[in-house]
GUMIDO-841703 format. One record per residue: residue number from 0; x, y, z of N, C-alpha, C in turn. Coordinates in pm, whole numbers. Example, Ala and Ser with C-alpha at 12.3 -4.5 7.8 and 13.67 -1.06 7.14 Angstrom:
<rs>
+------+--------+--------+--------+--------+--------+--------+--------+--------+--------+
| resi |    nc1 |    nc2 |    nc3 |   cac1 |   cac2 |   cac3 |    cc1 |    cc2 |    cc3 |
+------+--------+--------+--------+--------+--------+--------+--------+--------+--------+
|    0 |   1319 |   -569 |    780 |   1230 |   -450 |    780 |   1320 |   -330 |    780 |
|    1 |   1285 |   -225 |    708 |   1367 |   -106 |    714 |   1290 |      3 |    787 |
+------+--------+--------+--------+--------+--------+--------+--------+--------+--------+
</rs>
This chain:
<rs>
+------+--------+--------+--------+--------+--------+--------+--------+--------+--------+
| resi |    nc1 |    nc2 |    nc3 |   cac1 |   cac2 |   cac3 |    cc1 |    cc2 |    cc3 |
+------+--------+--------+--------+--------+--------+--------+--------+--------+--------+
|    0 |     78 |   -118 |      3 |     -5 |      0 |      0 |     89 |    136 |      5 |
|    1 |     50 |    228 |    -83 |    117 |    343 |    -87 |     49 |    458 |    -13 |
|    2 |    132 |    553 |     43 |     72 |    682 |    103 |    104 |    800 |     19 |
|    3 |     10 |    878 |    -33 |     44 |    995 |   -104 |    -14 |   1134 |    -38 |
|    4 |     56 |   1226 |    -48 |      4 |   1357 |    -11 |     -9 |   1430 |   -140 |
|    5 |   -124 |   1481 |   -168 |   -165 |   1526 |   -299 |   -191 |   1677 |   -269 |
|    6 |   -104 |   1758 |   -345 |   -113 |   1918 |   -331 |   -176 |   1964 |   -479 |
|    7 |   -158 |   1873 |   -574 |   -209 |   1918 |   -713 |   -352 |   1900 |   -725 |
|    8 |   -431 |   1997 |   -729 |   -580 |   1994 |   -730 |   -626 |   1909 |   -848 |
|    9 |   -547 |   1926 |   -958 |   -597 |   1849 |  -1063 |   -583 |   1686 |  -1052 |
|   10 |   -513 |   1643 |   -943 |   -502 |   1506 |   -898 |   -616 |   1474 |   -804 |
|   11 |   -691 |   1570 |   -746 |   -783 |   1540 |   -647 |   -898 |   1442 |   -700 |
|   12 |   -909 |   1443 |   -835 |  -1006 |   1369 |   -900 |   -994 |   1213 |   -869 |
|   13 |   -873 |   1176 |   -836 |   -846 |   1029 |   -815 |   -931 |    980 |   -699 |
|   14 |   -981 |   1064 |   -609 |  -1063 |    998 |   -499 |  -1207 |   1025 |   -525 |
|   15 |  -1250 |   1085 |   -641 |  -1379 |   1109 |   -660 |  -1472 |    978 |   -657 |
|   16 |  -1421 |    861 |   -733 |  -1523 |    763 |   -737 |  -1552 |    708 |   -599 |
|   17 |  -1453 |    706 |   -520 |  -1470 |    654 |   -367 |  -1564 |    756 |   -296 |
|   18 |  -1543 |    874 |   -319 |  -1623 |    980 |   -255 |  -1767 |    951 |   -294 |
|   19 |  -1798 |    941 |   -420 |  -1939 |    924 |   -473 |  -2010 |    809 |   -421 |
|   20 |  -1913 |    710 |   -415 |  -1977 |    572 |   -368 |  -2007 |    582 |   -215 |
|   21 |  -1925 |    631 |   -136 |  -1941 |    631 |      4 |  -2059 |    731 |     47 |
|   22 |  -2056 |    850 |    -16 |  -2140 |    951 |     36 |  -2273 |    977 |    -47 |
|   23 |  -2293 |    910 |   -138 |  -2427 |    918 |   -218 |  -2542 |    902 |   -126 |
|   24 |  -2558 |    803 |    -29 |  -2660 |    792 |     51 |  -2678 |    912 |    156 |
|   25 |  -2568 |    987 |    189 |  -2589 |   1102 |    276 |  -2625 |   1219 |    193 |
|   26 |  -2556 |   1249 |     89 |  -2566 |   1367 |     14 |  -2685 |   1353 |    -96 |
|   27 |  -2718 |   1237 |   -136 |  -2835 |   1232 |   -239 |  -2794 |   1289 |   -372 |
|   28 |  -2880 |   1359 |   -426 |  -2863 |   1413 |   -546 |  -2746 |   1532 |   -551 |
|   29 |  -2712 |   1570 |   -430 |  -2607 |   1670 |   -421 |  -2473 |   1622 |   -399 |
|   30 |  -2448 |   1495 |   -421 |  -2324 |   1436 |   -395 |  -2216 |   1506 |   -472 |
|   31 |  -2230 |   1528 |   -602 |  -2142 |   1583 |   -694 |  -2102 |   1725 |   -650 |
|   32 |  -2206 |   1805 |   -602 |  -2173 |   1937 |   -558 |  -2076 |   1931 |   -426 |
|   33 |  -2109 |   1827 |   -337 |  -2028 |   1814 |   -206 |  -1892 |   1783 |   -257 |
|   34 |  -1879 |   1700 |   -361 |  -1742 |   1675 |   -404 |  -1665 |   1796 |   -444 |
|   35 |  -1737 |   1870 |   -529 |  -1680 |   1993 |   -589 |  -1638 |   2096 |   -476 |
|   36 |  -1732 |   2102 |   -378 |  -1693 |   2184 |   -251 |  -1571 |   2140 |   -180 |
|   37 |  -1563 |   2014 |   -177 |  -1441 |   1956 |   -106 |  -1314 |   1992 |   -178 |
|   38 |  -1316 |   1969 |   -316 |  -1205 |   2007 |   -403 |  -1171 |   2168 |   -380 |
|   39 |  -1272 |   2253 |   -377 |  -1239 |   2393 |   -375 |  -1196 |   2421 |   -252 |
|   40 |  -1230 |   2363 |   -128 |  -1191 |   2414 |     -4 |  -1066 |   2352 |     42 |
|   41 |  -1030 |   2242 |    -19 |   -905 |   2164 |     37 |   -789 |   2215 |    -22 |
|   42 |   -679 |   2205 |     56 |   -538 |   2261 |     21 |   -460 |   2122 |     -6 |
|   43 |   -491 |   2014 |     39 |   -428 |   1889 |     13 |   -513 |   1770 |     53 |
|   44 |   -469 |   1650 |     -8 |   -537 |   1534 |     19 |   -442 |   1430 |     62 |
|   45 |   -482 |   1352 |    166 |   -409 |   1236 |    195 |   -470 |   1115 |    136 |
|   46 |   -399 |   1026 |     71 |   -459 |    899 |      3 |   -373 |    789 |     33 |
|   47 |   -449 |    672 |     55 |   -378 |    538 |     68 |   -425 |    474 |    -69 |
|   48 |   -326 |    420 |   -142 |   -345 |    368 |   -275 |   -303 |    228 |   -278 |
|   49 |   -381 |    135 |   -322 |   -356 |    -16 |   -327 |   -377 |    -68 |   -467 |
|   50 |   -280 |   -115 |   -523 |   -290 |   -164 |   -667 |   -349 |    -67 |   -760 |
|   51 |   -320 |     57 |   -748 |   -358 |    179 |   -832 |   -486 |    236 |   -807 |
|   52 |   -564 |    194 |   -694 |   -702 |    233 |   -660 |   -685 |    292 |   -515 |
|   53 |   -757 |    411 |   -503 |   -766 |    482 |   -382 |   -846 |    397 |   -276 |
|   54 |   -788 |    346 |   -164 |   -876 |    277 |    -59 |   -902 |    352 |     54 |
|   55 |   -850 |    465 |     80 |   -872 |    548 |    176 |   -821 |    677 |    170 |
|   56 |   -886 |    792 |    194 |   -851 |    931 |    187 |   -902 |   1024 |    294 |
|   57 |   -838 |   1140 |    310 |   -886 |   1247 |    391 |   -861 |   1373 |    321 |
|   58 |   -934 |   1472 |    344 |   -904 |   1605 |    274 |   -870 |   1700 |    395 |
|   59 |   -779 |   1804 |    356 |   -731 |   1892 |    450 |   -742 |   2038 |    403 |
|   60 |   -784 |   2125 |    498 |   -781 |   2276 |    448 |   -707 |   2340 |    566 |
|   61 |   -647 |   2445 |    529 |   -586 |   2538 |    617 |   -668 |   2644 |    663 |
|   62 |   -676 |   2666 |    782 |   -757 |   2788 |    841 |   -660 |   2874 |    904 |
|   63 |   -630 |   2983 |    836 |   -516 |   3078 |    863 |   -574 |   3195 |    958 |
|   64 |   -484 |   3218 |   1060 |   -504 |   3333 |   1131 |   -638 |   3361 |   1176 |
|   65 |   -707 |   3261 |   1248 |   -851 |   3266 |   1266 |   -890 |   3393 |   1351 |
|   66 |   -990 |   3465 |   1301 |  -1045 |   3574 |   1370 |  -1165 |   3531 |   1442 |
|   67 |  -1166 |   3518 |   1566 |  -1281 |   3460 |   1652 |  -1399 |   3544 |   1635 |
|   68 |  -1394 |   3673 |   1586 |  -1507 |   3758 |   1568 |  -1571 |   3742 |   1435 |
|   69 |  -1503 |   3676 |   1352 |  -1557 |   3645 |   1212 |  -1500 |   3502 |   1165 |
|   70 |  -1537 |   3400 |   1245 |  -1485 |   3274 |   1236 |  -1524 |   3210 |   1081 |
|   71 |  -1431 |   3137 |   1019 |  -1464 |   3071 |    906 |  -1584 |   2983 |    912 |
|   72 |  -1651 |   2950 |    791 |  -1770 |   2875 |    787 |  -1734 |   2732 |    863 |
|   73 |  -1618 |   2682 |    845 |  -1590 |   2550 |    912 |  -1612 |   2542 |   1051 |
|   74 |  -1597 |   2663 |   1126 |  -1609 |   2657 |   1268 |  -1742 |   2711 |   1299 |
|   75 |  -1843 |   2743 |   1220 |  -1960 |   2803 |   1279 |  -2047 |   2736 |   1371 |
|   76 |  -2036 |   2611 |   1373 |  -2123 |   2534 |   1472 |  -2062 |   2507 |   1604 |
|   77 |  -1923 |   2543 |   1612 |  -1852 |   2510 |   1728 |  -1893 |   2606 |   1852 |
|   78 |  -1879 |   2553 |   1971 |  -1903 |   2646 |   2093 |  -1820 |   2771 |   2084 |
|   79 |  -1880 |   2888 |   2121 |  -1810 |   3017 |   2122 |  -1684 |   3014 |   2193 |
|   80 |  -1674 |   2959 |   2311 |  -1556 |   2949 |   2390 |  -1449 |   2879 |   2318 |
|   81 |  -1467 |   2768 |   2246 |  -1373 |   2702 |   2172 |  -1320 |   2791 |   2043 |
|   82 |  -1412 |   2863 |   1984 |  -1378 |   2945 |   1880 |  -1291 |   3060 |   1926 |
|   83 |  -1320 |   3114 |   2037 |  -1244 |   3215 |   2098 |  -1101 |   3172 |   2133 |
|   84 |  -1087 |   3042 |   2170 |   -953 |   2993 |   2216 |   -861 |   2974 |   2084 |
|   85 |   -938 |   2985 |   1965 |   -842 |   2954 |   1839 |   -797 |   3093 |   1781 |
|   86 |   -840 |   3213 |   1844 |   -814 |   3351 |   1794 |   -672 |   3358 |   1759 |
|   87 |   -633 |   3388 |   1632 |   -509 |   3417 |   1592 |   -429 |   3299 |   1554 |
|   88 |   -482 |   3180 |   1560 |   -410 |   3057 |   1536 |   -433 |   3003 |   1394 |
|   89 |   -354 |   2912 |   1348 |   -367 |   2864 |   1214 |   -377 |   2707 |   1241 |
|   90 |   -484 |   2651 |   1179 |   -510 |   2515 |   1202 |   -507 |   2428 |   1062 |
|   91 |   -471 |   2302 |   1069 |   -500 |   2205 |    949 |   -612 |   2120 |    984 |
|   92 |   -706 |   2117 |    910 |   -832 |   2033 |    941 |   -801 |   1900 |    862 |
|   93 |   -868 |   1792 |    907 |   -881 |   1655 |    843 |  -1024 |   1625 |    845 |
|   94 |  -1076 |   1626 |    708 |  -1218 |   1607 |    672 |  -1247 |   1490 |    588 |
|   95 |  -1364 |   1453 |    585 |  -1409 |   1338 |    491 |  -1321 |   1219 |    499 |
|   96 |  -1284 |   1174 |    618 |  -1216 |   1057 |    638 |  -1284 |    926 |    580 |
|   97 |  -1235 |    865 |    478 |  -1318 |    758 |    414 |  -1236 |    637 |    381 |
|   98 |  -1290 |    526 |    392 |  -1231 |    403 |    357 |  -1324 |    308 |    262 |
|   99 |  -1256 |    219 |    199 |  -1345 |    120 |    120 |  -1358 |     15 |    222 |
|  100 |  -1500 |    -13 |    256 |  -1527 |   -102 |    353 |  -1463 |   -237 |    330 |
|  101 |  -1470 |   -291 |    193 |  -1420 |   -416 |    189 |  -1266 |   -432 |    171 |
|  102 |  -1196 |   -318 |    202 |  -1058 |   -318 |    194 |   -993 |   -352 |    327 |
|  103 |  -1075 |   -369 |    431 |  -1022 |   -403 |    568 |   -914 |   -495 |    569 |
|  104 |   -949 |   -604 |    490 |   -853 |   -719 |    491 |   -724 |   -696 |    436 |
|  105 |   -705 |   -578 |    369 |   -581 |   -545 |    296 |   -485 |   -480 |    407 |
|  106 |   -540 |   -442 |    527 |   -462 |   -352 |    613 |   -390 |   -446 |    731 |
|  107 |   -391 |   -580 |    710 |   -296 |   -672 |    795 |   -345 |   -649 |    950 |
|  108 |   -463 |   -661 |    984 |   -508 |   -643 |   1118 |   -486 |   -517 |   1194 |
|  109 |   -468 |   -417 |   1112 |   -459 |   -284 |   1154 |   -560 |   -204 |   1092 |
|  110 |   -661 |   -141 |   1192 |   -778 |    -71 |   1142 |   -724 |     56 |   1051 |
|  111 |   -793 |     61 |    939 |   -744 |    165 |    838 |   -763 |    305 |    906 |
|  112 |   -861 |    332 |    975 |   -891 |    457 |   1028 |   -774 |    493 |   1148 |
|  113 |   -722 |    400 |   1207 |   -607 |    420 |   1293 |   -490 |    477 |   1205 |
|  114 |   -473 |    408 |   1103 |   -357 |    454 |   1013 |   -396 |    589 |    947 |
|  115 |   -514 |    632 |    899 |   -556 |    746 |    849 |   -531 |    860 |    946 |
|  116 |   -585 |    836 |   1071 |   -583 |    939 |   1175 |   -437 |    960 |   1213 |
|  117 |   -350 |    862 |   1227 |   -209 |    874 |   1264 |   -131 |    949 |   1159 |
|  118 |   -162 |    925 |   1035 |    -83 |    986 |    928 |   -123 |   1127 |    920 |
|  119 |   -263 |   1153 |    936 |   -289 |   1308 |    930 |   -225 |   1380 |   1033 |
|  120 |   -221 |   1331 |   1148 |   -164 |   1410 |   1261 |     -9 |   1430 |   1246 |
|  121 |     46 |   1309 |   1197 |    189 |   1308 |   1176 |    226 |   1420 |   1072 |
|  122 |    151 |   1427 |    961 |    174 |   1512 |    857 |    153 |   1669 |    916 |
|  123 |     60 |   1682 |    993 |     43 |   1811 |   1049 |    146 |   1866 |   1128 |
|  124 |    197 |   1782 |   1232 |    292 |   1827 |   1328 |    437 |   1777 |   1321 |
|  125 |    450 |   1684 |   1218 |    617 |   1642 |   1201 |    656 |   1660 |   1056 |
|  126 |    581 |   1718 |    970 |    633 |   1748 |    842 |    718 |   1871 |    834 |
|  127 |    769 |   1901 |    725 |    848 |   2028 |    714 |    764 |   2158 |    737 |
|  128 |    637 |   2140 |    714 |    564 |   2262 |    734 |    493 |   2280 |    882 |
|  129 |    547 |   2176 |    982 |    498 |   2161 |   1117 |    479 |   2290 |   1180 |
|  130 |    568 |   2379 |   1180 |    570 |   2498 |   1245 |    463 |   2595 |   1211 |
|  131 |    402 |   2570 |   1093 |    288 |   2654 |   1045 |    166 |   2643 |   1115 |
|  132 |    153 |   2526 |   1193 |     25 |   2501 |   1245 |     21 |   2496 |   1394 |
|  133 |    -80 |   2562 |   1449 |   -106 |   2570 |   1593 |   -190 |   2449 |   1647 |
|  134 |   -240 |   2380 |   1550 |   -330 |   2267 |   1598 |   -390 |   2201 |   1475 |
|  135 |   -452 |   2084 |   1517 |   -517 |   2002 |   1404 |   -663 |   1974 |   1453 |
|  136 |   -752 |   1974 |   1368 |   -889 |   1947 |   1405 |   -979 |   1879 |   1308 |
|  137 |  -1085 |   1842 |   1357 |  -1185 |   1767 |   1255 |  -1290 |   1732 |   1322 |
|  138 |  -1397 |   1679 |   1244 |  -1532 |   1631 |   1316 |  -1539 |   1491 |   1296 |
|  139 |  -1552 |   1414 |   1390 |  -1557 |   1267 |   1377 |  -1708 |   1204 |   1444 |
|  140 |  -1744 |   1118 |   1367 |  -1884 |   1056 |   1402 |  -1867 |    986 |   1520 |
|  141 |  -1968 |    998 |   1629 |  -1968 |    939 |   1755 |  -2005 |    799 |   1740 |
|  142 |  -2101 |    770 |   1649 |  -2159 |    631 |   1644 |  -2047 |    536 |   1584 |
|  143 |  -1951 |    587 |   1534 |  -1846 |    497 |   1481 |  -1729 |    498 |   1572 |
|  144 |  -1721 |    584 |   1667 |  -1609 |    585 |   1767 |  -1485 |    630 |   1701 |
|  145 |  -1489 |    702 |   1597 |  -1365 |    762 |   1542 |  -1311 |    853 |   1638 |
|  146 |  -1393 |    947 |   1702 |  -1345 |   1032 |   1807 |  -1255 |    975 |   1913 |
|  147 |  -1300 |    853 |   1952 |  -1234 |    773 |   2058 |  -1102 |    737 |   2009 |
|  148 |  -1089 |    692 |   1880 |   -970 |    646 |   1813 |   -867 |    769 |   1806 |
|  149 |   -919 |    878 |   1783 |   -828 |    999 |   1765 |   -770 |   1025 |   1910 |
|  150 |   -848 |    996 |   2016 |   -791 |   1015 |   2151 |   -654 |    939 |   2184 |
|  151 |   -653 |    832 |   2108 |   -526 |    752 |   2135 |   -399 |    826 |   2088 |
|  152 |   -414 |    921 |   2009 |   -304 |    991 |   1950 |   -285 |   1136 |   2031 |
|  153 |   -361 |   1155 |   2123 |   -352 |   1280 |   2217 |   -458 |   1368 |   2184 |
|  154 |   -558 |   1359 |   2101 |   -654 |   1448 |   2078 |   -745 |   1478 |   2182 |
|  155 |   -813 |   1592 |   2190 |   -927 |   1610 |   2280 |  -1059 |   1644 |   2216 |
|  156 |  -1159 |   1603 |   2287 |  -1288 |   1623 |   2241 |  -1339 |   1754 |   2294 |
|  157 |  -1384 |   1840 |   2205 |  -1422 |   1989 |   2243 |  -1567 |   2019 |   2231 |
|  158 |  -1648 |   1918 |   2220 |  -1800 |   1942 |   2210 |  -1867 |   1861 |   2097 |
|  159 |  -1988 |   1884 |   2060 |  -2057 |   1814 |   1966 |  -2114 |   1905 |   1863 |
|  160 |  -2096 |   1875 |   1735 |  -2180 |   1931 |   1636 |  -2250 |   1820 |   1547 |
|  161 |  -2334 |   1870 |   1450 |  -2403 |   1772 |   1364 |  -2373 |   1795 |   1230 |
|  162 |  -2346 |   1672 |   1159 |  -2319 |   1670 |   1020 |  -2417 |   1569 |    959 |
|  163 |  -2483 |   1614 |    869 |  -2591 |   1534 |    808 |  -2682 |   1478 |    906 |
|  164 |  -2714 |   1561 |   1003 |  -2805 |   1514 |   1120 |  -2738 |   1408 |   1207 |
|  165 |  -2599 |   1387 |   1195 |  -2537 |   1280 |   1271 |  -2446 |   1351 |   1380 |
|  166 |  -2450 |   1320 |   1506 |  -2370 |   1371 |   1604 |  -2221 |   1339 |   1578 |
|  167 |  -2155 |   1454 |   1591 |  -2006 |   1434 |   1560 |  -1916 |   1515 |   1677 |
|  168 |  -1809 |   1454 |   1717 |  -1723 |   1519 |   1817 |  -1640 |   1613 |   1741 |
|  169 |  -1602 |   1729 |   1808 |  -1506 |   1823 |   1762 |  -1366 |   1774 |   1816 |
|  170 |  -1287 |   1734 |   1733 |  -1159 |   1660 |   1765 |  -1048 |   1768 |   1745 |
|  171 |   -976 |   1784 |   1857 |   -867 |   1903 |   1839 |   -743 |   1834 |   1902 |
|  172 |   -629 |   1870 |   1841 |   -506 |   1822 |   1886 |   -403 |   1932 |   1878 |
|  173 |   -331 |   1959 |   1988 |   -222 |   2062 |   1997 |    -98 |   2001 |   1966 |
|  174 |      4 |   2078 |   1903 |    136 |   2010 |   1869 |    195 |   1926 |   1976 |
|  175 |    201 |   1989 |   2094 |    272 |   1901 |   2211 |    197 |   1795 |   2269 |
|  176 |     75 |   1771 |   2226 |    -12 |   1664 |   2279 |      9 |   1537 |   2183 |
|  177 |     49 |   1548 |   2064 |     65 |   1435 |   1980 |    144 |   1311 |   2043 |
|  178 |     88 |   1199 |   2036 |    160 |   1074 |   2088 |    149 |    954 |   2004 |
|  179 |    238 |    856 |   2029 |    228 |    729 |   1939 |    106 |    649 |   1987 |
|  180 |     65 |    576 |   1878 |    -60 |    488 |   1913 |     -6 |    382 |   2017 |
|  181 |    -91 |    349 |   2103 |    -46 |    251 |   2206 |    -25 |    111 |   2164 |
|  182 |    -73 |     74 |   2047 |    -46 |    -58 |   1981 |     77 |    -43 |   1898 |
|  183 |    186 |   -110 |   1934 |    317 |   -103 |   1872 |    303 |   -134 |   1720 |
|  184 |    226 |   -241 |   1669 |    220 |   -264 |   1529 |    146 |   -166 |   1450 |
|  185 |     48 |    -87 |   1511 |    -16 |     20 |   1453 |     85 |    144 |   1419 |
|  186 |    157 |    170 |   1536 |    259 |    279 |   1519 |    360 |    240 |   1418 |
|  187 |    406 |    121 |   1423 |    505 |     80 |   1312 |    465 |     95 |   1168 |
|  188 |    336 |     60 |   1158 |    284 |     73 |   1021 |    270 |    228 |    964 |
|  189 |    224 |    302 |   1075 |    222 |    445 |   1048 |    364 |    508 |   1006 |
|  190 |    464 |    453 |   1089 |    603 |    502 |   1057 |    643 |    460 |    920 |
|  191 |    610 |    335 |    884 |    644 |    288 |    748 |    593 |    365 |    639 |
|  192 |    457 |    386 |    657 |    381 |    477 |    554 |    440 |    608 |    537 |
|  193 |    473 |    668 |    661 |    526 |    813 |    665 |    672 |    802 |    585 |
|  194 |    744 |    725 |    617 |    886 |    713 |    554 |    877 |    694 |    412 |
|  195 |    785 |    627 |    367 |    776 |    595 |    217 |    670 |    685 |    148 |
|  196 |    633 |    803 |    199 |    535 |    878 |    144 |    573 |    943 |      7 |
|  197 |    483 |    957 |    -82 |    503 |   1024 |   -196 |    434 |   1156 |   -211 |
|  198 |    497 |   1254 |   -243 |    438 |   1395 |   -257 |    412 |   1436 |   -390 |
|  199 |    281 |   1465 |   -421 |    246 |   1502 |   -558 |    220 |   1657 |   -559 |
|  200 |    306 |   1731 |   -627 |    287 |   1865 |   -634 |    228 |   1909 |   -777 |
|  201 |    179 |   2034 |   -765 |    119 |   2086 |   -910 |    243 |   2099 |   -997 |
|  202 |    222 |   2087 |  -1125 |    323 |   2099 |  -1220 |    414 |   2236 |  -1205 |
|  203 |    546 |   2222 |  -1202 |    636 |   2326 |  -1207 |    656 |   2389 |  -1065 |
|  204 |    577 |   2330 |   -958 |    595 |   2375 |   -826 |    718 |   2302 |   -761 |
|  205 |    803 |   2381 |   -686 |    923 |   2327 |   -627 |    887 |   2217 |   -521 |
|  206 |    964 |   2125 |   -518 |    965 |   2032 |   -407 |    990 |   2077 |   -274 |
|  207 |    964 |   2011 |   -176 |   1013 |   2035 |    -37 |    886 |   2056 |     50 |
|  208 |    761 |   2051 |     15 |    649 |   2073 |     88 |    598 |   1933 |    146 |
|  209 |    563 |   1914 |    267 |    515 |   1784 |    321 |    421 |   1808 |    423 |
+------+--------+--------+--------+--------+--------+--------+--------+--------+--------+
</rs>
């Protein structure tokens, strides 16, 4: 399995078929519009690729120098106290965490969401652009316990919001809080994927961003 960080928006389309397949039930006839919104708002995409096909992905956007008095749309449903605590900070979000259900067997007894969460946080805080970010955040479905999985990496739960009428935890992680997964084989797989990462830049853009 390969791990890619995709900065080239022209390459975001490689996750489209998986997005449409997974989210058609939630987004209905508007699923194409939601995909286009994701493409427009995202600065990069994390993708796991198996035999040429995307089997998991997450989208990321940068919230720069947050103004708590005029918070970005992404934060609009968060508790006011949490938004105020982010004033002046720059965050990297992880959104639309998605896996191919039948691909679970390809992950060698390691849950793919553990890998996806671990890689997203590793990219945020330990890549060359790590000093750019004051925190990582996302919204995780409570019914699937993804929020609890994020806590294994040192993330905090800051409240509840609703996405598609589904209760989701606000997951937030500060740079100094990031920790290894408690199960060694999971952490070892994260390390292997990270060390072998492929970075896909837009044409003519200089290398060096990760």
